[in-house]
Backbone as CSV, one residue per row, in Angstrom:
resi,resn,N_x,N_y,N_z,CA_x,CA_y,CA_z,C_x,C_y,C_z
1,UNK,-65.064,19.447,0.417,-65.001,20.707,-0.312,-63.985,21.661,0.314
2,UNK,-63.851,21.621,1.642,-62.889,22.506,2.311,-61.469,22.159,1.888
3,UNK,-61.166,20.843,1.804,-59.821,20.436,1.378,-59.545,20.868,-0.050
4,UNK,-60.566,20.769,-0.896,-60.416,21.193,-2.286,-60.144,22.690,-2.364
5,UNK,-60.863,23.476,-1.562,-60.677,24.924,-1.560,-59.272,25.298,-1.107
6,UNK,-58.753,24.584,-0.098,-57.396,24.867,0.376,-56.378,24.599,-0.727
7,UNK,-56.514,23.468,-1.401,-55.587,23.147,-2.498,-55.672,24.190,-3.607
8,UNK,-56.892,24.584,-3.957,-57.076,25.547,-5.037,-56.445,26.895,-4.685
9,UNK,-56.654,27.353,-3.455,-56.104,28.650,-3.041,-54.581,28.620,-3.063
10,UNK,-53.992,27.568,-2.471,-52.531,27.458,-2.454,-51.999,27.299,-3.870
11,UNK,-52.723,26.553,-4.715,-52.289,26.374,-6.096,-52.270,27.659,-6.880
12,UNK,-53.285,28.499,-6.694,-53.342,29.789,-7.392,-52.264,30.730,-6.871
13,UNK,-52.094,30.767,-5.548,-51.084,31.661,-4.968,-49.672,31.277,-5.396
14,UNK,-49.400,29.986,-5.459,-48.053,29.533,-5.827,-47.873,29.365,-7.327
15,UNK,-48.977,29.444,-8.097,-48.982,29.226,-9.540,-48.467,27.829,-9.894
16,UNK,-48.779,26.867,-9.036,-48.347,25.493,-9.266,-49.381,24.753,-10.107
17,UNK,-48.957,24.293,-11.280,-49.863,23.554,-12.162,-50.258,22.215,-11.552
18,UNK,-49.281,21.507,-10.991,-49.586,20.197,-10.425,-50.562,20.314,-9.255
19,UNK,-50.434,21.367,-8.450,-51.347,21.550,-7.325,-52.732,21.973,-7.795
20,UNK,-52.802,22.805,-8.824,-54.094,23.175,-9.377,-54.786,21.947,-9.978
21,UNK,-53.993,21.070,-10.617,-54.552,19.828,-11.157,-55.062,18.942,-10.030
22,UNK,-54.307,18.901,-8.940,-54.727,18.116,-7.788,-56.022,18.673,-7.196
23,UNK,-56.144,19.996,-7.162,-57.377,20.615,-6.653,-58.561,20.277,-7.555
24,UNK,-58.324,20.271,-8.868,-59.385,19.903,-9.802,-59.792,18.457,-9.605
25,UNK,-58.805,17.607,-9.361,-59.082,16.204,-9.068,-59.939,16.079,-7.805
26,UNK,-59.581,16.831,-6.777,-60.343,16.795,-5.524,-61.762,17.322,-5.729
27,UNK,-61.911,18.299,-6.621,-63.236,18.835,-6.899,-64.130,17.765,-7.511
28,UNK,-63.580,16.988,-8.430,-64.379,15.898,-9.014,-64.657,14.823,-7.964
29,UNK,-63.726,14.656,-7.028,-63.959,13.695,-5.946,-65.162,14.118,-5.116
30,UNK,-65.243,15.419,-4.795,-66.394,15.919,-4.036,-67.681,15.772,-4.846
31,UNK,-67.593,16.115,-6.140,-68.770,15.985,-6.994,-69.222,14.545,-7.137
32,UNK,-68.258,13.631,-7.256,-68.620,12.227,-7.392,-69.194,11.671,-6.094
33,UNK,-68.738,12.201,-4.955,-69.311,11.773,-3.677,-70.783,12.149,-3.599
34,UNK,-71.103,13.366,-4.060,-72.499,13.797,-4.085,-73.304,12.918,-5.033
35,UNK,-72.707,12.638,-6.202,-73.363,11.762,-7.172,-73.597,10.371,-6.580
36,UNK,-72.602,9.865,-5.832,-72.744,8.562,-5.206,-73.859,8.530,-4.183
37,UNK,-73.983,9.605,-3.394,-75.050,9.676,-2.401,-76.422,9.670,-3.072
38,UNK,-76.532,10.396,-4.182,-77.799,10.414,-4.919,-78.127,9.021,-5.451
39,UNK,-77.111,8.349,-6.009,-77.332,7.001,-6.551,-77.738,6.028,-5.455
40,UNK,-77.111,6.166,-4.277,-77.435,5.262,-3.168,-78.863,5.451,-2.685
41,UNK,-79.387,6.682,-2.804,-80.768,6.918,-2.405,-81.737,6.175,-3.321
42,UNK,-81.344,6.027,-4.587,-82.213,5.355,-5.555,-82.002,3.844,-5.569
43,UNK,-80.806,3.392,-5.166,-80.459,1.975,-5.310,-80.927,1.169,-4.109
44,UNK,-81.750,0.170,-4.365,-82.124,-0.792,-3.332,-82.524,-2.096,-4.026
45,UNK,-82.404,-3.218,-3.320,-82.658,-4.508,-3.972,-84.122,-4.857,-4.133
46,UNK,-85.020,-4.029,-3.588,-86.434,-4.404,-3.588,-87.107,-4.021,-4.901
47,UNK,-87.828,-4.951,-5.520,-88.481,-4.671,-6.804,-89.757,-3.862,-6.628
48,UNK,-90.178,-3.238,-7.707,-91.490,-2.611,-7.758,-92.043,-2.810,-9.164
49,UNK,-93.169,-2.201,-9.442,-93.821,-2.420,-10.740,-92.938,-1.975,-11.904
50,UNK,-92.269,-0.828,-11.757,-91.453,-0.286,-12.850,-90.080,-0.953,-12.928
51,UNK,-89.588,-1.491,-11.803,-88.261,-2.109,-11.767,-88.378,-3.480,-11.083
52,UNK,-88.871,-4.474,-11.795,-89.127,-5.782,-11.164,-87.863,-6.514,-10.725
53,UNK,-86.698,-6.081,-11.186,-85.446,-6.697,-10.756,-84.703,-5.849,-9.731
54,UNK,-85.373,-4.872,-9.155,-84.734,-4.022,-8.161,-84.089,-2.796,-8.788
55,UNK,-83.396,-2.024,-7.962,-82.845,-0.737,-8.398,-81.336,-0.644,-8.207
56,UNK,-80.657,-1.775,-8.001,-79.260,-1.718,-7.606,-78.324,-1.239,-8.704
57,UNK,-78.766,-1.302,-9.950,-77.894,-0.816,-11.018,-77.714,0.699,-10.981
58,UNK,-78.537,1.394,-10.201,-78.300,2.819,-10.020,-76.932,3.053,-9.375
59,UNK,-76.481,2.107,-8.554,-75.151,2.216,-7.968,-74.082,2.176,-9.047
60,UNK,-74.232,1.236,-9.991,-73.256,1.132,-11.074,-73.273,2.378,-11.947
61,UNK,-74.463,2.939,-12.178,-74.544,4.183,-12.948,-73.814,5.308,-12.224
62,UNK,-73.972,5.360,-10.895,-73.249,6.363,-10.120,-71.747,6.182,-10.232
63,UNK,-71.286,4.922,-10.195,-69.863,4.646,-10.328,-69.348,5.060,-11.710
64,UNK,-70.158,4.864,-12.764,-69.751,5.299,-14.099,-69.672,6.825,-14.182
65,UNK,-70.547,7.505,-13.426,-70.446,8.961,-13.359,-69.129,9.393,-12.751
66,UNK,-68.664,8.660,-11.734,-67.363,8.947,-11.131,-66.259,8.767,-12.167
67,UNK,-66.334,7.701,-12.953,-65.329,7.462,-13.992,-65.325,8.583,-15.022
68,UNK,-66.499,9.098,-15.358,-66.579,10.208,-16.311,-65.902,11.461,-15.749
69,UNK,-66.145,11.745,-14.465,-65.462,12.867,-13.820,-63.949,12.704,-13.920
70,UNK,-63.459,11.505,-13.634,-62.025,11.250,-13.666,-61.454,11.453,-15.069
71,UNK,-62.206,11.025,-16.086,-61.752,11.214,-17.458,-61.601,12.680,-17.823
72,UNK,-62.549,13.503,-17.396,-62.461,14.939,-17.678,-61.261,15.571,-16.973
73,UNK,-61.008,15.128,-15.748,-59.859,15.656,-15.000,-58.557,15.301,-15.706
74,UNK,-58.440,14.053,-16.159,-57.224,13.612,-16.854,-56.958,14.484,-18.077
75,UNK,-57.995,14.754,-18.854,-57.831,15.592,-20.048,-57.374,17.005,-19.685
76,UNK,-57.985,17.594,-18.671,-57.633,18.962,-18.282,-56.191,19.049,-17.786
77,UNK,-55.752,18.050,-17.027,-54.382,18.057,-16.521,-53.385,17.996,-17.669
78,UNK,-53.601,17.074,-18.595,-52.675,16.917,-19.720,-52.648,18.163,-20.596
79,UNK,-53.808,18.734,-20.852,-53.871,19.939,-21.683,-53.089,21.082,-21.045
80,UNK,-53.266,21.301,-19.751,-52.566,22.390,-19.075,-51.068,22.153,-19.027
81,UNK,-50.667,20.896,-18.796,-49.240,20.580,-18.722,-48.549,20.805,-20.056
82,UNK,-49.182,20.379,-21.144,-48.591,20.563,-22.476,-48.479,22.050,-22.806
83,UNK,-49.524,22.805,-22.510,-49.484,24.243,-22.783,-48.364,24.934,-22.015
84,UNK,-48.174,24.549,-20.759,-47.128,25.201,-19.967,-45.734,24.793,-20.449
85,UNK,-45.580,23.537,-20.888,-44.288,23.117,-21.424,-43.947,23.864,-22.706
86,UNK,-44.962,24.080,-23.535,-44.717,24.752,-24.809,-44.421,26.232,-24.630
87,UNK,-45.119,26.873,-23.705,-44.980,28.325,-23.562,-44.052,28.736,-22.426
88,UNK,-43.743,27.798,-21.517,-42.795,28.042,-20.428,-43.107,29.344,-19.675
89,UNK,-44.328,29.428,-19.189,-44.756,30.608,-18.440,-45.067,30.227,-16.998
90,UNK,-45.273,31.200,-16.157,-45.688,31.037,-14.763,-44.593,30.402,-13.894
91,UNK,-43.865,31.206,-13.187,-42.877,30.726,-12.225,-43.585,30.279,-10.953
92,UNK,-43.183,29.124,-10.439,-43.812,28.558,-9.245,-43.105,29.087,-8.002
93,UNK,-43.887,29.599,-7.055,-43.344,30.069,-5.773,-44.141,29.428,-4.643
94,UNK,-43.443,28.763,-3.733,-44.098,28.054,-2.643,-43.386,28.367,-1.332
95,UNK,-44.133,28.493,-0.255,-43.544,28.796,1.050,-43.627,27.579,1.962
96,UNK,-42.838,27.603,3.038,-42.857,26.502,3.993,-44.210,26.334,4.649
97,UNK,-44.878,27.447,4.946,-46.201,27.376,5.574,-47.203,26.688,4.653
98,UNK,-47.129,26.987,3.360,-48.045,26.361,2.408,-47.779,24.855,2.294
99,UNK,-46.517,24.472,2.401,-46.190,23.039,2.377,-46.776,22.319,3.586
100,UNK,-46.711,22.934,4.762,-47.277,22.311,5.959,-48.797,22.192,5.855
101,UNK,-49.422,23.169,5.235,-50.873,23.091,5.011,-51.208,21.896,4.135
102,UNK,-50.405,21.681,3.082,-50.647,20.558,2.177,-50.413,19.222,2.882
103,UNK,-49.439,19.166,3.788,-49.204,17.934,4.556,-50.418,17.619,5.429
104,UNK,-51.006,18.640,6.026,-52.224,18.444,6.829,-53.375,17.946,5.963
105,UNK,-53.537,18.530,4.790,-54.583,18.099,3.857,-54.376,16.641,3.459
106,UNK,-53.120,16.266,3.237,-52.801,14.882,2.878,-53.234,13.919,3.980
107,UNK,-52.955,14.258,5.226,-53.345,13.411,6.344,-54.854,13.224,6.426
108,UNK,-55.600,14.303,6.208,-57.059,14.214,6.239,-57.584,13.351,5.094
109,UNK,-56.961,13.459,3.920,-57.374,12.641,2.772,-57.142,11.161,3.033
110,UNK,-56.019,10.837,3.661,-55.726,9.432,3.976,-56.786,8.869,4.929
111,UNK,-57.149,9.646,5.942,-58.182,9.204,6.874,-59.514,8.977,6.192
112,UNK,-59.886,9.878,5.277,-61.148,9.740,4.543,-61.141,8.501,3.661
113,UNK,-60.006,8.234,2.997,-59.902,7.064,2.128,-60.084,5.765,2.909
114,UNK,-59.406,5.660,4.055,-59.511,4.448,4.870,-60.938,4.229,5.356
115,UNK,-61.610,5.311,5.723,-62.994,5.200,6.215,-63.922,4.740,5.094
116,UNK,-63.823,5.359,3.915,-64.690,4.982,2.798,-64.447,3.535,2.373
117,UNK,-63.173,3.130,2.324,-62.841,1.762,1.923,-63.435,0.758,2.909
118,UNK,-63.309,1.042,4.191,-63.848,0.145,5.224,-65.373,0.033,5.123
119,UNK,-66.050,1.177,5.016,-67.502,1.168,4.972,-68.030,0.571,3.664
120,UNK,-67.322,0.810,2.553,-67.752,0.257,1.275,-67.758,-1.254,1.277
121,UNK,-66.687,-1.876,1.830,-66.628,-3.335,1.885,-67.559,-3.878,2.964
122,UNK,-67.728,-3.140,4.035,-68.631,-3.591,5.090,-70.074,-3.632,4.594
123,UNK,-70.468,-2.601,3.817,-71.837,-2.522,3.304,-71.985,-3.179,1.935
124,UNK,-70.844,-3.615,1.348,-70.833,-4.178,-0.003,-71.478,-3.201,-0.983
125,UNK,-71.019,-1.947,-0.913,-71.594,-0.876,-1.725,-70.587,-0.447,-2.787
126,UNK,-70.949,-0.652,-4.072,-70.011,-0.370,-5.159,-69.704,1.112,-5.295
127,UNK,-70.656,1.979,-4.950,-70.417,3.414,-5.058,-69.368,3.864,-4.046
128,UNK,-69.499,3.407,-2.799,-68.513,3.773,-1.779,-67.134,3.223,-2.121
129,UNK,-67.084,1.996,-2.637,-65.803,1.402,-3.009,-65.176,2.185,-4.151
130,UNK,-65.983,2.552,-5.151,-65.475,3.341,-6.275,-64.996,4.704,-5.810
131,UNK,-65.740,5.322,-4.905,-65.350,6.641,-4.415,-64.090,6.544,-3.560
132,UNK,-63.925,5.425,-2.831,-62.700,5.224,-2.053,-61.482,5.123,-2.978
133,UNK,-61.663,4.443,-4.115,-60.569,4.371,-5.096,-60.242,5.750,-5.650
134,UNK,-61.288,6.528,-5.891,-61.083,7.893,-6.372,-60.323,8.708,-5.325
135,UNK,-60.724,8.608,-4.068,-60.061,9.353,-3.007,-58.631,8.864,-2.812
136,UNK,-58.392,7.549,-2.998,-57.034,7.021,-2.903,-56.152,7.615,-3.997
137,UNK,-56.702,7.736,-5.200,-55.922,8.373,-6.269,-55.631,9.827,-5.913
138,UNK,-56.554,10.465,-5.194,-56.335,11.837,-4.740,-55.177,11.889,-3.743
139,UNK,-55.087,10.876,-2.885,-53.978,10.797,-1.927,-52.645,10.697,-2.660
140,UNK,-52.581,9.788,-3.651,-51.325,9.615,-4.384,-50.952,10.865,-5.179
141,UNK,-51.935,11.504,-5.785,-51.616,12.730,-6.521,-51.109,13.815,-5.579
142,UNK,-51.690,13.902,-4.385,-51.223,14.899,-3.418,-49.797,14.599,-2.973
143,UNK,-49.473,13.309,-2.797,-48.100,12.932,-2.428,-47.123,13.343,-3.522
144,UNK,-47.474,13.041,-4.778,-46.605,13.396,-5.903,-46.425,14.908,-5.992
145,UNK,-47.539,15.620,-5.878,-47.487,17.085,-5.950,-46.652,17.643,-4.802
146,UNK,-46.830,17.116,-3.621,-46.093,17.593,-2.452,-44.594,17.387,-2.620
147,UNK,-44.210,16.208,-3.131,-42.790,15.955,-3.375,-42.226,16.932,-4.404
148,UNK,-43.013,17.193,-5.449,-42.566,18.155,-6.464,-42.407,19.548,-5.898
149,UNK,-43.349,19.970,-5.075,-43.275,21.317,-4.499,-42.137,21.440,-3.486
150,UNK,-41.826,20.341,-2.800,-40.652,20.356,-1.922,-39.384,20.557,-2.745
151,UNK,-39.333,19.911,-3.926,-38.192,20.123,-4.829,-38.107,21.558,-5.313
152,UNK,-39.268,22.138,-5.632,-39.297,23.540,-6.064,-38.838,24.458,-4.931
153,UNK,-39.326,24.195,-3.731,-39.003,25.034,-2.564,-37.531,24.912,-2.159
154,UNK,-36.996,23.675,-2.244,-35.630,23.434,-1.768,-34.565,23.774,-2.803
155,UNK,-34.827,23.421,-4.066,-33.794,23.532,-5.095,-34.168,24.467,-6.248
156,UNK,-35.366,25.072,-6.163,-35.837,25.968,-7.221,-35.979,25.245,-8.563
157,UNK,-36.438,23.986,-8.496,-36.665,23.207,-9.717,-38.084,23.475,-10.230
158,UNK,-38.290,24.585,-10.879,-39.632,24.958,-11.333,-40.183,23.965,-12.356
159,UNK,-39.288,23.377,-13.179,-39.717,22.421,-14.200,-40.350,21.169,-13.608
160,UNK,-39.972,20.838,-12.356,-40.472,19.623,-11.730,-41.988,19.668,-11.539
161,UNK,-42.514,20.861,-11.298,-43.951,21.013,-11.096,-44.729,20.592,-12.338
162,UNK,-44.232,20.982,-13.516,-44.934,20.645,-14.766,-44.755,19.165,-15.090
163,UNK,-43.533,18.675,-14.906,-43.253,17.276,-15.242,-44.124,16.328,-14.413
164,UNK,-44.321,16.650,-13.135,-45.093,15.773,-12.259,-46.590,15.820,-12.545
165,UNK,-47.028,16.762,-13.359,-48.442,16.795,-13.734,-48.806,15.576,-14.586
166,UNK,-47.821,15.014,-15.303,-48.107,13.863,-16.168,-48.376,12.583,-15.374
167,UNK,-47.547,12.215,-14.374,-47.939,11.053,-13.561,-49.237,11.261,-12.795
168,UNK,-49.553,12.507,-12.440,-50.847,12.781,-11.814,-51.973,12.390,-12.770
169,UNK,-51.833,12.776,-14.025,-52.837,12.424,-15.030,-52.922,10.908,-15.210
170,UNK,-51.766,10.226,-15.165,-51.759,8.776,-15.322,-52.495,8.090,-14.165
171,UNK,-52.305,8.583,-12.952,-53.006,8.014,-11.797,-54.517,8.225,-11.899
172,UNK,-54.900,9.391,-12.377,-56.324,9.683,-12.548,-56.939,8.736,-13.582
173,UNK,-56.212,8.550,-14.700,-56.709,7.650,-15.751,-56.842,6.219,-15.229
174,UNK,-55.862,5.765,-14.440,-55.910,4.408,-13.902,-57.107,4.225,-12.970
175,UNK,-57.390,5.232,-12.183,-58.544,5.164,-11.283,-59.840,5.029,-12.085
176,UNK,-59.948,5.805,-13.170,-61.141,5.725,-14.013,-61.292,4.330,-14.608
177,UNK,-60.171,3.751,-15.054,-60.211,2.419,-15.646,-60.647,1.365,-14.625
178,UNK,-60.149,1.468,-13.395,-60.516,0.514,-12.349,-62.019,0.566,-12.064
179,UNK,-62.575,1.762,-12.028,-64.013,1.910,-11.774,-64.823,1.306,-12.917
180,UNK,-64.409,1.582,-14.155,-65.114,1.039,-15.312,-65.048,-0.487,-15.325
181,UNK,-63.854,-1.024,-15.059,-63.651,-2.470,-15.130,-64.526,-3.222,-14.131
182,UNK,-64.783,-2.623,-12.979,-65.548,-3.320,-11.958,-67.059,-3.143,-12.098
183,UNK,-67.515,-2.185,-12.906,-68.955,-1.912,-12.983,-69.590,-2.227,-14.333
184,UNK,-68.832,-2.185,-15.413,-69.418,-2.466,-16.729,-69.968,-3.893,-16.815
185,UNK,-69.251,-4.927,-16.307,-69.839,-6.284,-16.386,-71.207,-6.381,-15.729
186,UNK,-71.413,-5.644,-14.640,-72.703,-5.655,-13.963,-73.772,-5.025,-14.844
187,UNK,-73.432,-3.924,-15.506,-74.411,-3.211,-16.328,-74.783,-3.982,-17.587
188,UNK,-73.830,-4.718,-18.158,-74.117,-5.440,-19.408,-74.532,-6.882,-19.145
189,UNK,-74.822,-7.217,-17.868,-75.296,-8.553,-17.495,-74.314,-9.650,-17.887
190,UNK,-73.023,-9.412,-17.612,-72.035,-10.474,-17.795,-72.280,-11.573,-16.769
191,UNK,-71.760,-12.761,-17.045,-71.978,-13.899,-16.154,-71.432,-13.567,-14.767
192,UNK,-72.231,-13.855,-13.745,-71.821,-13.570,-12.371,-71.130,-14.754,-11.715
193,UNK,-71.567,-15.963,-12.061,-71.015,-17.189,-11.479,-70.793,-18.183,-12.616
194,UNK,-69.664,-18.842,-12.618,-69.382,-19.836,-13.658,-70.452,-20.923,-13.650
195,UNK,-71.051,-21.231,-14.802,-72.100,-22.264,-14.842,-71.615,-23.607,-14.297
196,UNK,-70.333,-23.912,-14.515,-69.796,-25.179,-14.027,-69.829,-25.244,-12.491
197,UNK,-69.573,-24.080,-11.834,-69.598,-24.045,-10.370,-71.020,-24.274,-9.853
198,UNK,-71.997,-23.638,-10.521,-73.393,-23.845,-10.127,-73.800,-25.289,-10.359
199,UNK,-73.392,-25.855,-11.509,-73.747,-27.245,-11.851,-73.216,-28.211,-10.796
200,UNK,-71.962,-28.036,-10.409,-71.365,-28.938,-9.421,-72.103,-28.856,-8.080
201,UNK,-72.471,-27.647,-7.690,-73.164,-27.464,-6.411,-74.562,-28.067,-6.451
202,UNK,-75.294,-27.800,-7.530,-76.675,-28.285,-7.631,-76.721,-29.812,-7.718
203,UNK,-75.768,-30.393,-8.432,-75.768,-31.846,-8.580,-75.480,-32.579,-7.270
204,UNK,-75.028,-31.858,-6.260,-74.776,-32.485,-4.956,-76.051,-32.634,-4.134
205,UNK,-77.151,-32.035,-4.591,-78.418,-32.109,-3.865,-79.087,-33.456,-4.157
206,UNK,-79.460,-34.207,-3.157,-80.133,-35.492,-3.387,-81.425,-35.307,-4.189
207,UNK,-81.613,-36.150,-5.188,-82.813,-36.083,-6.009,-82.618,-35.355,-7.318
208,UNK,-81.511,-34.612,-7.479,-81.242,-33.914,-8.741,-80.585,-34.898,-9.703
209,UNK,-81.197,-35.097,-10.863,-80.675,-36.017,-11.868,-79.834,-35.275,-12.892
210,UNK,-80.277,-34.084,-13.260,-79.576,-33.315,-14.290,-79.835,-31.826,-14.080
211,UNK,-78.818,-31.012,-14.387,-78.932,-29.554,-14.297,-78.317,-28.959,-15.557
212,UNK,-79.080,-28.163,-16.294,-78.574,-27.649,-17.568,-79.168,-26.269,-17.859
213,UNK,-78.703,-25.665,-18.965,-79.125,-24.320,-19.377,-79.025,-23.330,-18.212
214,UNK,-77.851,-23.277,-17.594,-77.631,-22.421,-16.424,-77.168,-21.038,-16.873
215,UNK,-77.761,-20.013,-16.291,-77.315,-18.636,-16.554,-77.371,-17.845,-15.260
216,UNK,-76.539,-16.820,-15.182,-76.516,-15.959,-13.996,-76.076,-14.563,-14.388
217,UNK,-76.501,-13.591,-13.586,-76.077,-12.200,-13.770,-76.166,-11.510,-12.419
218,UNK,-75.675,-10.280,-12.367,-75.676,-9.538,-11.117,-74.289,-9.470,-10.515
219,UNK,-74.224,-9.345,-9.194,-72.945,-9.221,-8.498,-73.006,-10.056,-7.223
220,UNK,-72.090,-11.016,-7.120,-72.050,-11.881,-5.943,-71.768,-11.034,-4.698
221,UNK,-72.546,-11.266,-3.668,-72.410,-10.483,-2.452,-73.424,-9.364,-2.368
222,UNK,-73.877,-8.875,-3.529,-74.925,-7.850,-3.555,-76.256,-8.520,-3.886
223,UNK,-76.404,-8.949,-5.120,-77.573,-9.732,-5.530,-77.287,-10.363,-6.873
224,UNK,-77.583,-11.655,-6.986,-77.421,-12.350,-8.256,-78.765,-12.938,-8.671
225,UNK,-78.916,-13.093,-9.979,-80.102,-13.725,-10.554,-79.627,-14.989,-11.261
226,UNK,-80.208,-16.118,-10.896,-79.798,-17.415,-11.434,-81.006,-18.105,-12.060
227,UNK,-80.806,-18.646,-13.257,-81.842,-19.434,-13.928,-81.244,-20.773,-14.340
228,UNK,-82.055,-21.819,-14.302,-81.583,-23.144,-14.700,-82.765,-24.065,-14.991
229,UNK,-82.463,-25.145,-15.661,-83.433,-26.223,-15.881,-82.965,-27.437,-15.090
230,UNK,-83.912,-28.127,-14.444,-83.582,-29.289,-13.624,-84.392,-30.507,-14.057
231,UNK,-83.760,-31.641,-13.936,-84.467,-32.919,-13.994,-84.307,-33.547,-12.621
232,UNK,-85.422,-33.845,-11.974,-85.365,-34.350,-10.604,-86.012,-35.733,-10.514
233,UNK,-85.584,-36.477,-9.518,-86.140,-37.807,-9.270,-87.288,-37.669,-8.282
234,UNK,-88.503,-37.521,-8.822,-89.674,-37.306,-7.967,-90.908,-37.897,-8.636
235,UNK,-91.776,-38.447,-7.825,-92.996,-39.062,-8.323,-94.164,-38.088,-8.353
236,UNK,-94.047,-36.973,-7.640,-95.149,-36.013,-7.584,-94.593,-34.596,-7.480
237,UNK,-95.495,-33.631,-7.671,-95.091,-32.229,-7.670,-94.554,-31.774,-6.309
238,UNK,-95.189,-32.134,-5.184,-94.638,-31.699,-3.887,-93.195,-32.160,-3.659
239,UNK,-92.866,-33.384,-4.070,-91.498,-33.878,-3.902,-90.527,-33.092,-4.774
240,UNK,-90.925,-32.820,-6.034,-90.083,-32.022,-6.933,-89.882,-30.619,-6.364
241,UNK,-90.950,-30.073,-5.786,-90.860,-28.742,-5.183,-89.868,-28.736,-4.020
242,UNK,-89.892,-29.764,-3.187,-88.975,-29.842,-2.049,-87.515,-29.882,-2.518
243,UNK,-87.274,-30.610,-3.606,-85.905,-30.693,-4.133,-85.439,-29.327,-4.633
244,UNK,-86.318,-28.610,-5.350,-85.931,-27.279,-5.850,-85.718,-26.304,-4.691
245,UNK,-86.477,-26.466,-3.621,-86.280,-25.622,-2.440,-84.898,-25.858,-1.833
246,UNK,-84.466,-27.121,-1.809,-83.131,-27.428,-1.294,-82.059,-26.806,-2.190
247,UNK,-82.276,-26.854,-3.493,-81.326,-26.243,-4.442,-81.227,-24.744,-4.186
248,UNK,-82.363,-24.087,-4.054,-82.366,-22.644,-3.821,-81.672,-22.282,-2.513
249,UNK,-81.942,-23.054,-1.464,-81.319,-22.770,-0.164,-79.804,-22.922,-0.234
250,UNK,-79.334,-23.934,-0.962,-77.893,-24.157,-1.080,-77.228,-23.029,-1.860
251,UNK,-77.864,-22.572,-2.933,-77.314,-21.476,-3.723,-77.306,-20.171,-2.924
252,UNK,-78.359,-19.944,-2.163,-78.417,-18.748,-1.318,-77.292,-18.769,-0.284
253,UNK,-77.057,-19.935,0.298,-76.012,-20.055,1.318,-74.631,-19.802,0.725
254,UNK,-74.396,-20.287,-0.494,-73.072,-20.169,-1.110,-72.821,-18.777,-1.703
255,UNK,-73.823,-18.193,-2.360,-73.596,-16.973,-3.134,-74.301,-15.736,-2.584
256,UNK,-74.900,-15.841,-1.412,-75.519,-14.664,-0.815,-76.885,-14.380,-1.412
257,UNK,-77.354,-13.140,-1.330,-78.687,-12.810,-1.848,-78.823,-13.210,-3.316
258,UNK,-79.853,-13.976,-3.617,-80.051,-14.447,-4.991,-81.537,-14.644,-5.261
259,UNK,-81.933,-14.311,-6.474,-83.273,-14.631,-6.956,-83.119,-15.717,-8.001
260,UNK,-83.754,-16.856,-7.743,-83.490,-18.066,-8.525,-84.770,-18.533,-9.210
261,UNK,-84.655,-18.810,-10.487,-85.773,-19.351,-11.265,-85.368,-20.737,-11.752
262,UNK,-86.184,-21.747,-11.415,-85.883,-23.130,-11.788,-87.037,-23.701,-12.594
263,UNK,-86.711,-24.224,-13.770,-87.696,-24.886,-14.624,-87.459,-26.392,-14.532
264,UNK,-88.447,-27.107,-14.042,-88.312,-28.556,-13.877,-88.749,-29.253,-15.164
265,UNK,-87.849,-30.065,-15.720,-88.116,-30.809,-16.955,-88.745,-32.173,-16.632
266,UNK,-89.393,-32.799,-17.622,-89.916,-34.162,-17.431,-88.772,-35.136,-17.144
267,UNK,-89.026,-36.198,-16.414,-87.960,-37.156,-16.042,-87.217,-37.743,-17.233
268,UNK,-87.878,-37.900,-18.349,-87.233,-38.519,-19.501,-86.431,-37.562,-20.369
269,UNK,-86.416,-36.285,-20.018,-85.711,-35.291,-20.840,-84.203,-35.483,-20.705
270,UNK,-83.465,-35.283,-21.796,-82.020,-35.424,-21.811,-81.367,-34.120,-22.295
271,UNK,-80.290,-33.673,-21.598,-79.528,-32.497,-22.048,-78.159,-32.499,-21.371
272,UNK,-77.143,-32.234,-22.172,-75.777,-32.132,-21.638,-75.248,-30.699,-21.706
273,UNK,-76.123,-29.755,-22.038,-75.729,-28.360,-22.215,-75.783,-27.659,-20.848
274,UNK,-74.620,-27.510,-20.216,-74.602,-26.902,-18.873,-74.995,-25.443,-18.927
275,UNK,-74.370,-24.703,-19.837,-74.676,-23.269,-19.926,-75.538,-22.980,-21.139
276,UNK,-75.953,-21.725,-21.242,-76.794,-21.315,-22.376,-75.970,-21.379,-23.645
277,UNK,-76.508,-21.991,-24.681,-75.772,-22.143,-25.931,-75.740,-20.826,-26.690
């Protein structure tokens, strides 16, 4: 919030549209960070009576909230830039001291981005990863804005400030798209693992005769849910159970945390349908 306040103050004093847009972007970054923290408090893999499949989709909902913030910022930037181009008002004035302040803010933003990116991948947390992408877009927008303001300060190119507001908006839009692309498949239960990959792995287990009607959802590395039908070579239930236990252990080893449901078919059953029809 302190970095956002600094950008906003300098933006108002200099009447720089691109810097004010950057401050608005940073404000949504702070808001999305708070939203991410709230989502992380609710998200955990452990089931309960109301959520028998766990609570991890709260993370994806938090990430979609970040994308919504980014979309609003993109609209506001474009609207302000078009209005200023049409009316040609507000002369931009920037000082050397204000430029050095922005360089310091840029350095702090880069450090924050690297930290969030590292921790997000270390914890395999989609909210932190999404917020790191948002903060990275904030870094790039600050770089673009800083270059524009240096042009204004050095050559009195006031038009450059407005023109650079458009690539800022494009970067914001791209960040929103990246967040949506990585979280929507999880929310709509898109396939998490190719059925053919699961089939090949399961068929390597001794005693498995056939594996079919395979489905999966979730996110590999976080938690996946796998269902399948098996035909096993076993004379009794304990032997069939041991084979399914080996299948589950192999899938857990390959794909990380997984909840697996296996339906054992009679030995004489025939099916060539690997995935759900």
